[in-house]
C-alpha positions in Angstrom: 136.1 65.0 -25.3 133.4 67.7 -23.9 132.5 70.2 -26.6 133.5 73.9 -26.3 132.2 77.2 -27.8 133.5 80.9 -27.6 130.9 83.6 -30.5 133.5 85.9 -32.3 131.8 88.9 -34.0 133.5 91.2 -36.4 134.6 94.8 -36.0 135.1 96.5 -39.4 136.7 100.0 -39.0 135.3 103.3 -41.6 136.7 101.4 -44.5 134.5 98.4 -43.7 138.2 96.2 -43.0 137.9 94.0 -40.2 139.5 96.2 -37.3 139.1 93.4 -34.4 136.9 91.0 -33.0 134.7 90.7 -30.0 134.9 87.1 -28.5 131.3 86.1 -26.6 130.8 83.9 -23.9 129.1 80.9 -25.6 127.1 77.7 -23.5 126.3 76.0 -27.0 125.4 76.4 -30.8 123.2 79.0 -30.5 124.0 82.2 -31.2 123.1 83.8 -27.6 124.4 84.2 -23.9 122.7 81.2 -22.2 124.3 81.3 -19.3 121.8 78.7 -17.8 123.2 78.4 -13.7 126.4 79.8 -14.8 127.8 82.8 -13.5 129.1 86.3 -14.7 132.2 85.7 -13.4 132.3 82.0 -14.9 131.4 82.9 -18.6 134.0 85.6 -18.4 136.4 83.1 -17.4 135.1 80.6 -19.3 135.7 82.9 -22.5 138.8 84.0 -21.4 140.0 79.8 -20.8 138.6 79.4 -24.5 140.4 81.8 -26.3 144.1 81.2 -24.8 144.2 78.1 -23.7 141.4 76.0 -26.0 141.3 77.6 -29.5 144.4 80.1 -29.5 143.9 83.8 -29.6 146.1 83.8 -33.0 143.4 81.5 -34.3 140.1 83.1 -33.2 141.6 86.3 -34.0 144.6 86.4 -35.9 146.8 89.6 -35.6 143.1 91.7 -34.6 142.0 92.9 -31.3 139.9 90.9 -29.4 138.0 92.8 -27.4 136.8 90.8 -24.3 134.1 91.8 -21.2 134.9 92.2 -17.7 133.0 91.8 -14.6 133.4 93.9 -11.8 135.2 91.1 -9.9 137.4 90.5 -13.2 138.5 95.2 -12.9 138.3 94.8 -9.3 140.7 92.2 -8.5 144.7 92.8 -8.8 146.6 90.1 -11.6 143.2 88.8 -12.2 144.1 88.7 -16.5 147.5 87.4 -16.5 147.8 87.8 -20.4 150.0 90.7 -21.9 147.8 92.9 -23.1 149.4 94.2 -26.6 146.4 92.7 -28.4 143.1 92.4 -25.9 140.3 95.2 -25.4 139.0 95.3 -22.3 135.6 96.0 -21.7 134.1 97.9 -19.0 130.6 96.8 -19.4 127.7 99.5 -18.8 126.5 97.2 -15.7 129.4 98.4 -12.9 128.8 101.5 -10.9 130.7 104.4 -12.0 132.8 105.4 -8.6 136.5 106.2 -7.5 137.7 102.2 -7.1 136.3 101.5 -10.8 138.6 104.2 -11.5 141.8 103.4 -9.7 141.2 99.9 -11.7 140.6 101.4 -15.2 144.3 103.6 -14.3 145.8 100.1 -12.8 144.8 98.4 -15.9 146.1 101.2 -18.8 149.7 101.0 -16.7 149.4 97.7 -17.6 149.4 98.6 -21.2 145.5 97.6 -22.0 143.1 99.0 -24.3 139.9 100.0 -22.9 136.5 100.0 -24.4 134.0 101.2 -22.7 130.8 98.9 -23.3 126.8 100.3 -23.9 127.9 103.7 -22.8 125.2 106.7 -21.7 127.1 109.9 -21.8 126.9 111.7 -18.0 129.0 115.4 -17.9 129.7 113.6 -14.1 131.9 110.3 -15.5 134.2 112.9 -17.1 137.5 111.0 -15.3 136.2 107.5 -16.8 135.5 108.5 -20.3 139.3 110.3 -20.4 140.7 107.3 -19.1 138.5 105.4 -22.7 140.2 104.8 -25.7 137.0 103.4 -27.8 133.5 104.4 -26.1 131.4 102.0 -28.0 127.4 103.1 -28.6 124.3 101.0 -28.9 122.3 102.4 -31.0 119.7 100.9 -30.1 119.8 102.3 -27.1 119.2 106.1 -27.8 117.3 108.2 -30.2 119.1 109.4 -33.4 118.6 113.2 -31.6 120.5 111.6 -28.5 123.1 109.4 -30.8 124.1 112.5 -32.6 124.4 115.1 -29.1 126.3 111.9 -27.9 129.1 112.0 -31.3 129.3 115.4 -30.4 130.2 115.5 -26.8 132.2 113.1 -27.2 133.9 113.5 -29.9 136.3 116.5 -26.9 138.0 112.9 -25.5 140.6 111.4 -27.3 138.5 107.8 -27.1 137.5 106.6 -30.7 133.9 106.0 -31.0 132.1 102.0 -31.8 128.9 102.1 -33.1 127.4 98.9 -31.9 123.7 96.9 -32.9 124.0 98.1 -36.3 121.3 96.6 -38.6 120.5 98.7 -41.5 122.5 100.7 -44.4 120.8 103.7 -43.0 122.1 103.4 -39.2 126.0 103.2 -40.2 125.8 105.8 -43.0 124.6 108.2 -40.2 127.0 107.2 -37.9 129.9 107.3 -40.6 128.7 110.6 -41.1 129.0 111.8 -37.4 132.7 110.6 -37.3 132.6 106.8 -35.9 136.1 105.3 -36.4 134.1 101.5 -35.2 131.1 99.1 -36.8 129.2 96.8 -35.1 125.9 94.9 -36.2 124.3 92.6 -37.8 123.5 95.3 -40.5 127.8 94.2 -41.3 128.3 90.6 -39.7 126.1 88.1 -37.0 128.0 86.5 -34.1 129.8 83.4 -35.3 129.8 80.5 -32.8 133.0 78.4 -33.0 132.8 75.1 -31.9 135.8 72.8 -31.0 137.1 70.2 -28.4 138.3 70.1 -24.9 139.9 67.9 -22.7 137.6 67.7 -19.6 139.2 68.8 -16.6 139.6 67.3 -13.2 137.6 69.9 -10.9 139.9 67.3 -8.0 143.0 68.5 -9.1 142.3 72.2 -10.3 140.9 72.2 -6.8 144.0 71.4 -5.6 146.2 73.1 -7.4 144.1 76.3 -5.7 145.2 75.0 -2.3 148.7 74.5 -3.0 149.0 77.8 -4.4 147.4 79.6 -1.8 150.0 78.1 0.8 152.6 80.7 1.1 155.2 77.7 1.5 155.1 75.8 -1.3 157.6 75.4 -3.4 158.1 74.5 -7.6 158.5 71.4 -6.9 154.7 71.2 -4.9 153.3 73.5 -8.1 155.1 70.9 -10.6 153.0 68.6 -8.8 150.0 69.8 -8.6 149.8 70.9 -12.3 151.2 67.4 -13.1 148.1 65.8 -11.9 145.9 66.4 -14.5 147.3 66.3 -18.1 144.5 68.4 -18.8 145.8 71.2 -16.8 149.4 70.1 -17.9 148.1 70.7 -22.0 146.6 73.5 -21.5 149.3 75.5 -19.2 151.9 74.7 -21.7 149.6 75.0 -24.8 149.4 78.7 -23.2 153.0 79.1 -23.2 153.8 78.2 -26.8 151.4 80.0 -28.1 152.2 82.5 -30.7 150.4 85.1 -28.2 153.2 84.8 -25.4 155.5 84.7 -28.2 158.6 83.3 -26.3 161.8 83.2 -28.2 162.3 79.6 -27.1 159.8 76.6 -26.1 158.3 76.0 -23.3 158.8 72.3 -23.0 158.4 71.8 -19.3 156.1 72.5 -16.7 159.4 73.9 -14.1 159.7 76.3 -16.9 156.7 77.2 -17.2 156.0 77.9 -13.8 159.4 79.9 -13.4 157.9 82.0 -16.5 154.5 82.7 -15.5 155.4 82.9 -11.8 152.3 82.5 -8.3 150.4 85.0 -9.3 149.8 84.5 -13.1 150.0 80.8 -12.9 146.9 81.6 -9.6 145.0 83.5 -11.4 144.9 81.3 -14.4 144.0 78.5 -12.1 140.8 80.2 -10.8 139.6 81.3 -14.2 140.3 77.2 -15.1 138.4 76.6 -11.6 135.4 79.0 -12.5 134.9 77.7 -16.3 135.1 73.9 -15.0 133.0 74.0 -11.8 130.7 76.6 -13.5 127.5 74.0 -13.5 128.6 74.3 -9.0 127.7 76.9 -7.1 130.3 79.2 -5.6 129.5 78.4 -2.1 130.2 74.8 -2.8 134.2 76.1 -3.4 133.6 78.7 -0.3 132.3 75.7 1.6 135.4 73.2 0.3 138.3 75.8 1.3 136.3 76.9 4.6 136.5 72.8 5.7 139.8 72.9 4.6 141.9 75.6 6.6 140.0 75.0 9.8 141.2 71.7 9.8 144.8 73.0 9.1 144.6 75.4 12.2 143.0 73.5 14.5 145.5 71.3 14.2 148.0 74.1 14.2 146.1 75.4 17.9 146.7 71.2 19.2 150.5 71.8 17.9 150.2 68.7 15.3 152.7 68.6 12.2 152.8 68.1 9.9 149.7 70.5 8.7 149.0 69.7 4.9 147.4 66.4 5.4 144.3 68.1 8.1 144.6 70.9 5.1 143.9 68.0 2.4 141.6 66.3 5.0 139.3 69.3 4.9 139.8 70.1 1.1 138.6 66.5 0.1 135.4 66.4 2.5 133.2 67.9 0.4 134.2 66.5 -3.1 130.9 64.3 -2.8 128.6 67.5 -3.1 130.8 69.0 -5.4 130.7 65.9 -7.8 127.9 64.7 -6.9 129.5 60.9 -6.4 130.4 58.4 -3.9 133.0 59.9 -1.9 134.8 57.0 -1.5 134.8 56.6 -5.6 136.3 59.5 -6.0 139.5 59.0 -4.3 140.1 55.6 -4.7 142.1 56.8 -7.7 144.3 59.3 -5.4 147.7 58.8 -3.5 146.4 59.3 -0.4 147.5 58.3 2.9 145.7 55.4 4.7 145.0 58.1 7.8 143.5 60.5 5.0 141.3 57.8 3.4 140.2 56.0 7.6 139.4 60.9 8.5 137.4 60.9 5.1 135.4 58.1 5.2 134.5 56.6 8.6 136.3 60.1 10.3 138.6 58.0 12.3 142.0 59.2 13.9 142.6 62.3 15.0 142.7 63.8 11.7 138.9 62.5 11.3 138.4 64.4 14.6 139.5 67.4 13.3 136.7 66.7 10.4 134.1 65.9 13.0 134.6 68.9 14.8 134.5 71.1 11.6 131.8 69.7 10.1 129.6 69.8 14.0 130.7 73.6 13.5 129.0 74.2 10.2 125.6 73.1 11.2 125.9 74.7 14.5 126.0 71.8 16.5 128.7 73.3 18.5 128.1 70.5 21.7 129.5 68.7 19.4 132.4 70.5 17.9 134.9 69.2 20.1 138.8 68.5 19.0 141.5 67.2 21.7 142.4 69.8 24.7 141.1 72.7 22.6 138.7 75.4 24.0 135.6 76.3 23.0 137.0 79.7 22.0 139.8 78.3 20.8 138.1 76.6 18.0 135.5 79.6 17.4 139.1 81.6 17.1 139.9 78.8 14.0 136.4 78.6 11.9 136.4 83.1 12.1 140.2 82.6 10.9 139.2 80.2 8.1 135.6 81.8 7.1 138.0 85.4 6.5 141.0 83.0 4.5 137.9 80.7 2.3 136.3 84.8 1.8 139.2 86.3 0.7 140.0 83.0 -1.9 137.2 82.7 -3.4 137.2 86.5 -4.1 140.0 86.1 -5.9 138.3 83.3 -8.4 
């Protein structure tokens, strides 16, 4: 089983009691955020998945609060955080532009019950609407001079937010911040982050991709969702573990995926599936996932325009056609254990049959070989429209990741 990691650094109150822990992305035993090929969104997804689905928040922080950094896309996407808010402090990162969109996103998260912290904040009077929403303001004392630190503390005390001094490395710095009225303290002088290591069940990337596809189809029902989740033991395990964790605190034990699907609902389940996709496919560029979704949707739209039913096998054909690139293995080897119909297998491997014709058309359009992009009786304009609609849909799906 692969190793998983997460960083955890305590945050102390004025009496040096642990008030909370900040949870940090870690890709190995090294005590730093070595992102490598992992995107910022992928790092956030991995941290959340590891905290809630792998280790369990109760084992990481007990009854303390958990500080989690959120990227711009997580802040701006509704339902991106499918977790109860009572134990989570959402950190708004300093590199996110402060504008009307950010204010509305923070207002929404506060309405949902999350505690809001501004990370590495540098005071600016123009930011008053955002500062007024904050519950906690984190100041990196290494970024500013002693004089600016005193000025910041004085100005920010006019608001309701509590001040947190981070990057404290000496007793003198701690005593100064304590004297200035800071409520919380974080830094190497008090405690370095600790890297926690565990084991994870390997996630079948194909199963995650398939679950995302099922979730994107509005007509899919509970049975389809249940089947898509049950396709991979690690997804089933993670969701049941999550639902039965102390963090969710349901009065009755959740014993089946059907129960979990009904309780979570499609939107929250979709958010968890998206985070699983980002965390399990962090070594694959986002363009590859976008390509897979575009192929799947375009195959489906071609069949729809040509009046062929059912549409789902066409979607599946397009979706699975990119697995050799995503998983760096022969396509025949990847699909061998899957319960695919003979015509889908023929379409994928030999581009045979009507599904193979649709896939051939999509692949030709992908490389701008418009003369070869033909499908049954559809016109060039018909095919062009399906291509644009597929790209638009794929953009929407990948942005939600």
